[in-house]
Every structure is written in structure tokens, then in C-alpha cells.
N, C-alpha and C positions, 0 to 999 in steps of 0.2 A: 255192880260195883264200879265198872268203868264209867257209868253214867254219872256216878256221885262226884267223880273227879272233875277238876276243871279241864278246859281246853288245852291250857298250857301243859298240865300234868299228863293228859293223854299224848299230846304231841311229843313229849320227852320220854314217854314210856319205853320206847324202843331204843336199844343201845346204838343202832345205826343212825337214827335221827339225832340223838344226842352228839354223836361224832360229827354229823353234817353241821349242825348248828355251831359246834365249837370251831369248825374249820371256817365256816362263813363269818363268824364274829372275829376271829383272828384276821382274816383277809381284810373285812371292813375296817379294822383298827389300823392295820398297815396302810391301807389306801388313804385313810384320813390323815395319818402322820405324813405321808409323802405329799399329800395335797397342801397341807398346813405348811410344810417347808418350802414347798414351791411358791406359794402365795406370799408367805412371810418374807423370804429372803430373795424373791426374784427381782423386786423393785427396790433399789438402793437409793432412789432419789428423795425419800422421805428422811434418810439419814444424813443427807448433806446440810450442812449450816446454811441458814437463811439470813441474808443481809437486808436490812431495810434501813432507810434514812427518813428523818423527819422533814415535813415540808410537802409542797405539791409535787406530783409526779412530773418528771422531765418528759417532755414532748419532742419527739424527734422532728426536725425541720423537714419540710416537704422536698422531694428530690428536685434537683435543678432541671429546668425546662429549657430545651434547646431552641435557639432563635437565630435567624439569619442576621448578620450584622451589615452595615453599609461598608462600601468600598473604602471611605474615609477611615472608619473604625479599624478595618483590617490592615490598612496601610500604616495607621498610627501604632498598632499593636506590633506589627513586624518592625517598625522603626525603633520602638522601646526595647523589643527583644534583641535586635541587632546591637544596640548600644549597651545593653546588659552584658551580651557576650564579650563585647569589646573590653569592658571594664571588669566585671566581677568574674566571669568565667575564664578569661585569659589573664586575670590578675594584672590588668594594666589600668591606672588611674581609678583605683578601686573606690576612692572617695566619691566619684561621680555616680556610681551605682547605688549609693545610699538614697538618692532623691527618687530612684525609679524602682525601689523595693518596698514592697508591702510590709506592714508591721508583722504579719504572720511569718514572713520569711526572715525578717531581722531577729525574731525570737528575744525580744528585749534588749538587744545589743545597742550600745550607745554608738553615736557616729564616730567617736575616737576608737572604740573597740573594733568597729567595722574597718576602719582605715588600716588597721594591722594586717588585714588579709586573712585572719583565723575567722572565716565566715562559713555559715552553713551553705555553701554552694560548691557544687563539684567543679574543681578546676580543670583546666585544659591547657597544655603548653601552646603559647602563642606562635612559636617558631614552627610548629608542626602543622598549622592550618593551611590547607590548600584551597578551600572554599567552603562557603556555608549556604545552605538551601533551607527554605521554610515551607511548611504546608499546615494549613488550619485543620487541626484534629477534631475539635468540637467547639462550638460557641453557643453562648447564651445571651441573656440580656446584659448581665455585668460580668461575665466570665468568657475567656477564650482560651483555647489550649492549642498550642503550636507543636508540630513535629519539627524539630530542628536537627539537620543533619550537617554535622561539622565533618568535613572531607579532609582528612590529614593523610599521613602515611603511617599506619594504615587507616582506614575511616572508622569514625565512631558516632553513634548517634545519641542525642540527648532529647528529653521531653521538657517542655516548659509551659507554664501557666501564668496567665495574667488576669487581674481583676480591674474593673473600672472604679476609679475614684473621683468623686465629685458628682455633680448634677449631669443630666443628660444633655443640657445645653452647653455646659462648660466642665469638661471632664478630661481625664488623662488615665493612661494605663500604667499599672504597676505590677511588677513581677512577683508572684506569691508561690511560685512552684517551679523546682528545677532539679531533675535527677537524670542519670543515664538511662538509656532505653533498656539496658540489661536489668534494671530494678523496676521497670514500669509495672511488671506483674505483681510486685509487692507494694506499689505505691497506690494511693486511692485514685480511682477513676472519678470523672465529673459527678456521675450518678452516685458512685459509692460514697463521695464525700458529703452529699447531701442527705443521704439515707442513713437510717439509724443501723448501728452494727447489729448483726444477727446474733442472738443469744447462743451461748455455747451449748452444744449438744451434750446432754447427760447420758453417760454410758455406764452400763452395769458393770460392777467389779466382778461379779461371778460370771464364769464362763457360760456360754449358751448351752453347753452340754449338761451343766448341773441343773439348769431350768427345764430342759427337755426330758432329762432321765426320769423325773418323778411321774410326769404325764405318761411317758411310755411304760413305766412299771405298773401304773394303775390300769392302763388298758390291757396290759399283758396279763394281770391278775384276773381281771374281769373275764377275760376269754379263757384262762387256764383252768379256773375254779370248776365251771360247768363240765369242761371236758374231763377233768380228773374225777369228779364225782360220776359222771356217766361211764368212764372206764372202769371204775371200781364196781359199779352196779353190774356191768356186763360180765366182769370176770366172776363176780360171786355167783350170778346166775348159771355161768357155765360150770363152776365147780359143783354147784348144787344139782345140775342136771347130770354131770358125770358120776357124782355119788349116788344118785338115784339109779341110774342105769346099772352101776356095778352092784348096788344091792340087790336089783331085781334079778 
């Protein structure tokens, strides 16, 4: 009679086997649901809006290359920086600083607007200056950055940048960068100005614990199910042996 039934029917003929199959099916369904939740909601990057523009892709300019400058270029740059400090920084004869300022520093301001003194240059009181020192911080073919120390009471440091305007044979230096040293960490360095900005890191909005929990639950279920089934079988054998000894 048993041979006439199929293998599935023979497997489920025992009540113990049917209970074990039901337990295993429930565990597999729970593990599958946990795995689906962990995979579906772990990565929130796909739900972020995508922004694209028409036209060719923008290519970041190559980083600036350092290069040693001649003594004449260094002296000329220091001279322009000194004149810029005397006029724009100390707010004296501001009109003269227009000629030695790069368009990037002027930010579209006209000469008349520049002359008013409301310019994008950090001011410094002229009466507080005790001395000024210069040091080349970085130099390239068409760029030079100076560390400028204004020694007042008390001292304060600033950072300035200059760019070359004109041909190599007939050129001059223009100031295009000027900030206090306290803001240097937030200002672009020579390499950072030439390199593309790094893309913002996408962070998951779901805490890490919600991602790790399903994986840990699945592993715990995989280990717990065999232990529970083995423990139940051992207890039933002990009960059967005890009942047999008592009946004997």
C-alpha cells in the first residue's frame, strides 16, 4: 500500500515529519522576507532624484603643475602684492588697486563701484601695521601664491594669490585671491582650484542596525532550527525510553 503512494505522500505520512516540514517552511519564508527587506531598503541611492543636463559632459581642467619662477617674476609678484596691500587691503588709494586686480577678484564690479571701497577684499587698518613679510607658498607657470604676514598689534596673517596676465615676454601680475589665514582651510588650494570637486558621498537614510539586523536574524534562524529539532528528537527519545522502562 505504501509503495503505491508517491514519495511526497510517504514523506508526509509521519506526523513528526509534517511538523518538521511546517517549521522549515515557516523559517524559510521568514528568512526570505528578512532578506528581501534588507536588500530592498538597504540602498537608498536609487531613490534619490537624478539630475542630467543636455549637451556634452563637462570635463574638469587638469590640476595645476608646480614650476619654479625666475627671480624677476618673484620680485615682480612681491611688488604687486605690496602695492595691493597698500591700496586695497589698507583702503588707501583704492582706485590704484583696480589695475592690479584680476577679473575674477573684481567679480564684475565696475571701476566706479570699486572706488567706493565696498570690494571683496578683506580690509586691514593701516594705522595698526607694524611690518609686512612675504613668502612664496606655491608657484606655477602662470600662478603664484604668497604667504603675507601683516605684523600689527597684535599680528595677523593673510594669504594672497596672483596670476600672470599677458604673454611670457611681456606680462604682469594681477591679484586674484586674498583671504585671512584663519579662512585658508575653507579656501581653495592651488591644486583644489584646478581639480574637479569630489562628488558628494551618498549616505543611507536607514541606520546601520536596520541593515545588519535582518542578516543576523537569518543566521540565527539557520543555526537555531537544527538545534531545536535535534533537542526535540532527543527529548522524545528520552521520554520513550523512560516509558518503556516503566512499562517493563
